[in-house]
N, C-alpha and C positions, 0 to 999 in steps of 0.2 A: 697498382689499383686494378681490381677485377672489373671486367666489362659486363659482368652479370648484373641482373636486375637487383637493386638493393631494397630490402624489405625490413621494416622495423618489427621486432618481436618484444613485447613488453609483458609485464605481469598480467595485464588484462587479456592479452593473447593467450598466455599460458593457462589462465583460468578457464578460458573457453575450450581448451583441448579436452577438458573433462566432460564436455557436452557429448563427446563421442560422435560428432558429425564433422568429418574432415575439413570441409570448406569454410565453416563458420568462424573459426578463430581469426581469419584474416579480414573479416568484414569490419569496417570501421564503425558504421552506424548499422547495427545488425538488422533492426526492423526495417529501416529505410532501404537497405541493400536487398533484403529479401523481397520487399515490395517491388523493387525495380525488376527483379526476376519474374515475379508474378505478372506484372504488367506486360512484360515481353512475351510471356507464355499465353496468358489469357487477355486478349486485346480489349475485352469489355470490362476488365477489372478496374474498379475505382477504389483507391485506398480510403477506408472509412476513418473519420476522426473518432477518437475515444470519447464515449459519452461521459459526461460529468455526473457521476453517481454520488451526489452529496449525501444520499441516504445511507451509504455504506461507510461507516467510520473506519473500518479496517482498510478499505481501498483509499480513503482520504489520507490516512496516516502513511500508507505506502507511497502515495504520490509525493507527500512531503519529504519522506526519507530519500526518494530518488532525487528530489530537487537539491538536496544538500549532500548527495553522494560525492559530487565534484571529482569524479574519476578523471574527467578531461583535464583537470588541473594537475593530477599526478603525472600526466604526460607532458605537463608544462606548456600547454598550448593556450596562451592567454590572449590571442588575437581576435577571438570571436566577440563582436560587439554585443550580441544578444546575451552574452554571459558576463557583462561588465559588473553587474551587481554581485553575482556569485564570486567573481574574481576579487572584488573589493572586500567583501566580507571574509572570503577565504584568506586574503592577505592579513587581515586583522587577526583572524583565528590562528593563522600560521605564526605570526610574529609573537603572539602571546604564548604559544606552545614552546617556541625557542627560548623565550624568557623564562618560562616555568622550568624547562629542563636544565638550563644553565644555572639557575638559582638552586635547583634541587641538588645538583652535584657540585655546587660552588666552583664553577668553571670561570676562569679569568676571561673577561670579554675580549681582551686583546688577542686571545688564543683561539678565537672563533672566526672562521673564514667562510665567506659566502661565494657560491658560484652563480653567476648571472644566468637567469632563465632564458635570456635573449640570445645567448650563444648557441652556435650550432652544436649538434650532438657530439661530433668528434672532438670539438674544442672543449666541450664540458668534460668529456672523458679524460682528455690530456691534462686539463687543469686539475681534475680530481686526483689523478695519479701523481702529479707534482706535489699536491698538498699532502698526499699520503706519505711522501718522503720528507716533508718539512717537519723538523723536530720542534718548531715553534708553534705548531698547530695542534690543538686538541679536538676541536669539533669542526667537521666539514658540513656545511649547510647546502642542501640541494646537490649532493654528489651524483654523478652518472658513471656507472661501470658498464662497459660494453665488451661483449665477446662475439667475434664475427665467425660465422659458420657458413661454409659454402656447401650447398646441397641442391641437386637437380637444376643446375645452371642458374642458381639464385644465390645472392649474397644476403644471408639473414643476419641482421644486427640485433643480437639479444641485448636489451638495454634494461639495467636495473637502476632505476632512479627512485630515491626516497628522501625524506626530509633531512635526516641526520645520520652521519656516521661518527660514532664516538671512538676516537683512536685510543684513548686511555683504557677503555673497557672492551675494545674490539667489538663494538655493539652496533647493530642495525636498529635504527629507531624509525618506526612508521608513524603515521598520523591518521587518526580516525575522526570523522566529522560528526559523529553521533555519540550517544552515551553508552553504547554497547558495541562490542567487537564481534562482527559477524564471522561465521565459520570460514568464509572465503579468504580471510586474512591468513589462515594457515597455509593456503596455497600460495599466497603472495610471499609469505615468509620463506617457504620452501624454494621458490624461484630465486629470490634474492640470495639466499644462503648458498645454493648450488652454484650460481653464477660467480659469486665472489670466491668460492672455494676453487673454481676452475682458474681463476686469476691469481691463485695462491695468496689470497687475502684472508687473514685469520678472523673468524667470527666466533666469539665466545658467548655472546648474548644477543637476543632479539626481543624487542619490546614494541609497544604501541602506546602513544599518548592519546587520550580521549577525554571528553568532558565528563566530569563527575556528576552522576545523576542524583546523588544523595550526599552532598558535602556536609561535613559537620558544622561548618561555619556558615554565616549568611551569604547568600548570593547577591552580588552587587551588579547593578546595571552596567553593561559594557565590559564586564570582567568575567572571563571564563575560568572556572575552577577545574584544573586538570588533574588527572590521575595517570600513573604509568602502570600498564598491565603487561605481564609477560606471557599471557595466555589468551586464547581467542574467546573464552567465556570467563565470567567472574563468578558464576554460580557455584556455591559450595555444597548445596544439598543434593541428595540423590533424586533425580527427576522421576525415575521409574523404578519402584521398589521390586518389581517382578523380574528385573534383569538378574540373571544368575551371576554369582560371584566370579566365576571363571571368566565370563565375558566382560564383566566390569574391570577385572584386572587387565585383561587383554586390551581393552579400549583405553583405560586410564594410564597404561604404560606409555601411550603415545606412539606405539608402533604401528597402529592402524588408525584410519579416520573412518567414521561411519555416520549414519543419520543422527541429527541433533538430539532426538528424543532419548537416545541412549548415552548421552554425554553427561555422566553423573558428576564429574569433577573437572576443574580446569586443567588443561594440559598445556604445558609450556610450548612455545613455538620452537625452542631449541630441542626439546625432546622429539618433536615431530621431525625436525630437520636432520638430526644426528643419526637416528636409527631408521632402518628401512624394514618394513614389514616382510618384504620378500626374502630378506636375508636372515632376520632374527626370529621372526615368529612371535609367539606368545611369551611375555615375560612378566614376572612379579617382582616388584622392587621392595627392598627392605626399608626400614626407617632411615638408614644411612644412604638411601638412594642408590644402592648397588644392585646390580642385576643378580638375583639369587637363583632364578629358575629359568630355564630355556626349553621350549618345546618346538620340535620341528614343524614345518608347514604341514606335513603329511598328517600330523596328529591333531591339527586344528578342529576337524569335524567333531571330535569327542567333546569339545568345549561348547557346542551349540545345541540348544534344545529344539523342539519341533518347530519353533518359529523361524528356524533357518536364518539366524542373525548374520551368518557368514555372507549372505547376499548383500548385506548393508555395507560391507567393508569396501573402502576405496583405497587402493594402494597409490601412493604418490608417484607422479610421473617424472621421468628425467627430461628436463626441458630440451636437451640436445637431441635426444631420440625423437621427441615430439616435433622438433623443427625439421629433422630429416624426413619424418613421415608426412607431416602436413605440408611441406614445401611442394609436394607433388600435387596438392589440391589448392592451388592459388588461382583465383579468377582475375584476369586482367580487366575484364569488363562484365557487364550484366545484361547480356542479350538472351534471346530465346535459346541459343545453343547451350549456354551455361545453365539456364533455368531447367532445361530438359535433363542435363547431367545430374543436377542436385535432386530433381524430382524423382528420377529413376533410382538414385541412391536411397532416398527416403522410402520409396516403395519397397525396395529390397529389404531394408531394415524392418519395415512393417511386417512383411511376410515371414521373415525369419525369426521374429521376436519370440522369445521363449514364453512371454507373458501374453501372447495374443489371444489366449483362450479365456482371459479374465474380462468379464463383461464390464464395460465402462472405464477400463483403465486406459484412458486416452494417451496419446503421445508415446507410443511404444518405441519409437525410434530414438527417444532420449530418456532412458530409464532413470538416469540420475536427475529426475525432473526438478528436484528442489534447487538445482544449480541454475536453472534457466527461468527467466521471468516468464510469466504466463502469456504475456503479449507476444513474446518470441515464439512460443509453442503454438499459439493460435495462428500466427503468420505462416509458420511452417506447415500447419495443417491445411491452410488455404492453398498453399502451393501444391499439395498432394491432391486435395479434393475439390479445388475450385471453391465456389460459393455454396456448395451443398453443406459444408460444415458451418454451423452457426453456434451461438451460445447455447442453443436448445439441447443439442444431443447429449452433451455432458451433464446437463442438469435434469434430464428426464428422470433420473434415478431418485432425485429429491422429491419427485412427485409420485413415486410408486409405480412407474411404468416399467421398471426393470422386470417385473414378473411377466409382463406381456412379451417383452423381447426375449427373455429367457425361454419362455414356453415355445415361441416360434422357432428358435434355434434348436432347442432340444427335440422338437418334433421331427427335425430333419436328421440329425445324426448324434444326438446326445452330447454334443460339444459345441462350443462357441468359438469360431475361428474367423480370421480375416476382419480386421478392424474396419476396413472400408465398407464391408457389408453391414457391420454394426452401425456405422454412421448413416448409411443410406436408410436402413430400417428405422432407426430412431427418429430421423428427420421426417420420414414418411408418416410415422405415428403422430409426430408433432403437428405436421401439416393438416392432419385430419381431425385434430383435437378441436373441441368447441370451447369458446369462452364461457365462463360461468360466474355467477355471483351467489353469495350466501347471505341470508338475512342477518347473520351475525356481524357482517360488516357495519350494519347500522348501529349495532351496540357499541362499536368503537367510537362513533361520533354522536351518540344519542343526546349528549348534553347540549349540543348546538341547537337541537330541536326545541328546547324549552323557551317558552315565551318570556320576553323582556330580560333575558340574561345578557350581560355584557361580555362579549367574546373578544379577546385580544389575539390576533394572529401575528406572529413575529418570526424573524429569521436572522441568524447571526452570520457574519463573515469574520474570519480571523486570519492570523498569519503566525509564522514561527521563523526563527533564525538560529544559527549556531552561536550567536552572541546574545546573552541575556538582554532583552529589551527593557526590563524593569528590575528593580530589586526583588529578590525572591522568586523570580521567574527563571526556571532552568532552561538551558539551551534546548531548542527544538520543541519546546512546549508551546501549544497554541495559546494566543492571547486574542481576545475580542477586539476588533478594530472598527466594526460597524454593526448597526442593527436597523431593521425596518419594522415598523409597527403599524398595524391597521386595526382599529376598534370598530366592531359592528354590534348591532342589536336588532333582532328580528330581520336580519338580512340587509339592513340599511347601514351604510358607512357613516360612522360618527366622527372619528378622528384618524389622522394619518401623521406619522412622524418618522423621519429618516435622520439617523445620527451617524456621522462618519468621524471617528477620532483620528486626528492627524498623528500617525505613528512617530513622527519626528518631533512634534511640538506639544501635543496634547495628551499623550499617553500617561495619565495619572490615575491614582487610586480613586480620587474624587470623581473623575469622569466615568470610571467604570461603575462606581456606585450609582451614579446618575442613570446609567443604562438600566440597571435593575429596577430602579424606582419608576423609570419611564414605562417599562414593560408592565409593572404592577398596576399602573393606571388607576390608582385609588381603589385597589381591591376589586378588580374585574372578577367575573365569576369563573371564567376558564381561559386557558391559554393554549392556542393551537400551533403546532409545529409539524414539520415533516422530518422525523427522526429525533425523538425526544432524548435519546442517548447523548447526542452531540450537545444540544442546547442545555439540558439539565446539568451535564458535566461542566460546561463553561460557567454556568451560574454558580455551581459549588466552588469552582476554582477562584472565581472573582471574590466570593465571600471569604474564602480561606486566605487569599492575598491580603485583603483588608483586615482580617482578624490578626494576622501576624504583625502587621504594622500597629494596629490598635493596642495590642498587648505588649509591644516593645517599648523600650525606653526612649527611642527616637521617633516619636509619633509625627506623622505628616500633619502640619497645621491646617493645610487646605482640606484634608480629609476630615479632621476633627471638626472643623467648622461646618462642613456639610452634614456630617452625621448628627451633630447637635440640631441642625435645622429640620431633620426628619424624625427626631425622637431618639437618637442614639444608635449604637451598634446593634443592640438587641432588636430594634425595629427593623434594621436591614436584614438581620438574620431571619426574622419572621417573614419578611417579604420574599426572601429567596426560597425558603421552605414552602411558603404558600404557592408560589409560582410552580414549583416542581411537583407539588402534590395535586395540583389542579390542571395538569397538562393533558391535552388531547393530541394523540399522535396519529395523523391521517395515514402515515406510512404503514401502520399496522394493518390497514385494510388490504394492502397488496403484498406484504411480506410473506415469504415462504417459511414455515416453521413446523417442526414436528410436534410442538406443544399444543397444536390446535385440534388434535384428534378427538378429544372428549367434547370440545366446543362444537365442532362440526359433525358430530356423530349422526345427527338427524339429517340425512341427505334430502329429505323432502323440503328442507328449508333452502335448497339451492335450485337454480334454474340455468339452462344453457341458452346461449345466443350467439349471433355472429354480426359483424359489421358488413353490411352490403350497401355499396355506394355511400350515401350519406345517412343511412338508416341503421337502427339496431333491430335486427330480426330475431324475435323470440323463437326458440326451438322447443316446442311442446312435445314433440314425438320422441325426443332423445331419451333413451333409457339410462338410468344411473348405474352403469356397469363398473365404473372405476372408483370404487369407494375410497381406496387409499389415496388415489390421485386428488380427490376433492377435500380430503381432511386436512391438508397442509396449507390451505390458503383460503381467505374469505372472498377475494376477487381474483380471478385468473383471466388475464388477457394475453393470448399467445403473441400478440403484436409487441409485447414488452420483452419477449425472449427470456423470460424468467428473471428479468431485472425489475426494479421498482423505483426508478428514478423519476422525479417529478418532471424532468425535462422530456423524458420519453413519453410520459403520459400526455404532456402538452403536444407532442408530435402526433399522437393518435387523434387528439381532438381537432388539430389543424388539418390532418390528412383527410378525415371524414367530414370535415366542415360541420361539426356538431353545434347546434344552436343553443349556446349557453349564455346566461345573463352577463357574467363577468368575462371580459376578454383581456388578453395580455399581449404584450409585444412578443412576437416570435424571438426566441433567444438568438437566432442567427442574425437578426436585424440590430442587435445591441452591440455597442463598442466593447463592453465587458460581457462576455458570453457565458462564463461559467465561474465556479468558485475558485478554480486554480488561477484564472486571470485576475480575479479580485485579490487573491492572496499575493500574486506577483506584484500588483500595483502597490499594495501596502508595504511589501518588502523593498521595492524600489524607492519609495518615499522614506522608509526607515533608514535606508543606506545613504540617503542624500543624493541619489541619482536623479530623482525628480525634484525640480525646483518649485518655488512657491506658486508662480504663475501657472505652470503646467498642472500642479497638484490641484489648484482651484478648479480647473476644467475636469480633471479626472474624478474629483469628488462628486461632481454632478452625475457622471457616468456610473460611478459606483452606487450612488443612491438609486439611480434608475434601474440598475440590475437587481439590487437587493429588494427593492419594492416590487419588482416584477416577480421575484420568487414568492413573496407574500401573497400577491394577487393570484399567482399560480396555485397556491394552496387553496384559496377560496374557490378558484375555478375547479380544482380537483374535487372538492366537496360537492360542488354543483354537478360535476360529472358523475359522481357516485349516485346521487339522487336521480339524475337523468337515466342512468342504466336501470335503476329499479322501476322508474315510471314506465319505461319502454318495455319492461318485462312483466307489466301487469300489477305492480305493487303500488298501492295508493299511498305514497309518502306524504302527499300534500295535506291529507287530513290530520297529520301530526306536526308538520314543520311549523314552528313558532306558535303552536296552539296548545302545547302541554303546559299546564299551570305550574308556576314555581313551587307551589305548596303540595304538588301531587306526590312528591317523594321520589325515591329511586325506582326505576322501572327497566324492563327488558323488552325488546322487540321480539315477537314470536309469530309463528304461523298458526292460526287457530284451526278448529275442527272443520271450518268451511274453506280452508286453504286461503284465507285472507290475512293480510298483514294486520297485526294487532299489537297492543302493548300490555304487558303484565306487570303489575306492581310487585316489586321485590320485597320479599318478607324480611322484616327486621331481624 
């Protein structure tokens, strides 16, 4: 036994070698470990919690995807109490996948052997090798294959652990917890294949089991419909018609890996693993799948057009060579000494970057940026630049400030170099920017101004799991678990309703239908949300779920009874459409969009201001120089750092102690502080981790959080009017004073530079 330090190297470690930053593959919790280095280097550094941007559906979906990535379970570390719900649902998902595979290939259950996850790694490997020799075993579940490599006075244990090894077919079978196989599974497959090959274990096939996103048969509650894929993507259509045929052949041969957008056809894991781009080069396969054409590496440039697609190619790495190289870059601890080493390395990468002259191309030190989560890149940036780097610098270009920065650089030497200078300059411009409002923001919320209109403000919370929570609900699809509703008229509160559906006992179609009817509120005039994309989509999905059951042979009697009580399915369909057609999205006042150029073309409709102490100070002297900058947003608050989360707006209101009529509980004071926590509580209950008595208490906390979100919407509406008042616009002459029979109208600035309304021509 070697006396050298023993370090485990898994597929996750291998994947991080593609980040091209030598130290990072060894970090167990990459973000947390980098923050330890930052804290040791910058003594005043305080790690910031991620803001809960409920308004961004893409970010919301990404958070959910990460929640069910369950990579920690692939390392078979099941001891973390905080992950008990993930472990429980994973085990159910895992068991169903084994059952699916054994039934698919008609494998005798007596010839399936399991290796305990509780065993030590060496014991699991020994047991795996014994089962490999056992002629009475066809499937090995949870195998572990290890190859020990000594390098730089360290003992590196390369560990290939995956769900199934099929001895009959010499097949590695991986497991994916979502309905699509991400490209990193190609790296995973390559690592497993090479390690088993080094152990002289034959591998003829590699596949992955994943949930079927579009099964031909009905989806049943609690039952995952699996599919086996032999490629990392299932798309059959050409994604980019402009890709030249030569490059398509090169990529589709599987001899190289490149950016996803050029991935026109599925490429099998085995094709990737068996052929090496550095050895074979470009190939074209015949219908018989035989290699009929070979071109040397030196001839590759002829195959690329002016877009230089060659730069997109990533050649697969040999895990043994990566171990030997990266073993020199292992941190025993995370002190200032190590922080300085990594910072200097990143600085060096930054200066030498071939792309450093590209404006706004952040994170030069990790060019394969699509492999690294953005939060890791931000954390690395903080290590280099301290707190001078914010969300702002990368987003200045969305606001049209790129021209300003480019002109300043080009006036010096006609080129743009040194990303650190770019960060400093862009942040300097940002710090000098003034907040502004455009009268067009009032046109987003104009229907709230009309006298005697009943306005319903509502907010959803939902959850998703890898196991279908209801019939016809696919894995990972969000299902509504609660809603908070406040009805107002002329600014007065009329009704309030908080509904929490127990995911374990009350998740029924009838209860979901009741949610839509509750929001409808006997045909209220308008419905206010903060991000209509999310709420409207959930409404449509609820209706579609109910429709499937209503048109099926096995109708839900509880649902039928409820539908009859409200006038039938047609009435529910009308209700859903009515809500979505009459929605007001306050988020649109703050969103950044290139589609607003024509709307905000009249810059005289905008005004600048700043927050000073607890006051809004109007800036009447400011000239409107940045036309492009102002055309992409109705309300710009630099304190938001180009985000538009309702929680960040609440922080501004609290920070400057603005005197608004509606007050809310600061989110930091709540037990449930954000949407992700609400989702986690729903999942815990669905999985049975939370019992009845605890759930009763949690329900009240969930109601308090969701109602707070709705009150926050009303507060943001008042905040918008507050900004207009303080900048000299008399909104009070119109609020709740426009007659219902006046018809459609638009807020404008008249010839006297006063706020006015103009009747819209029919």
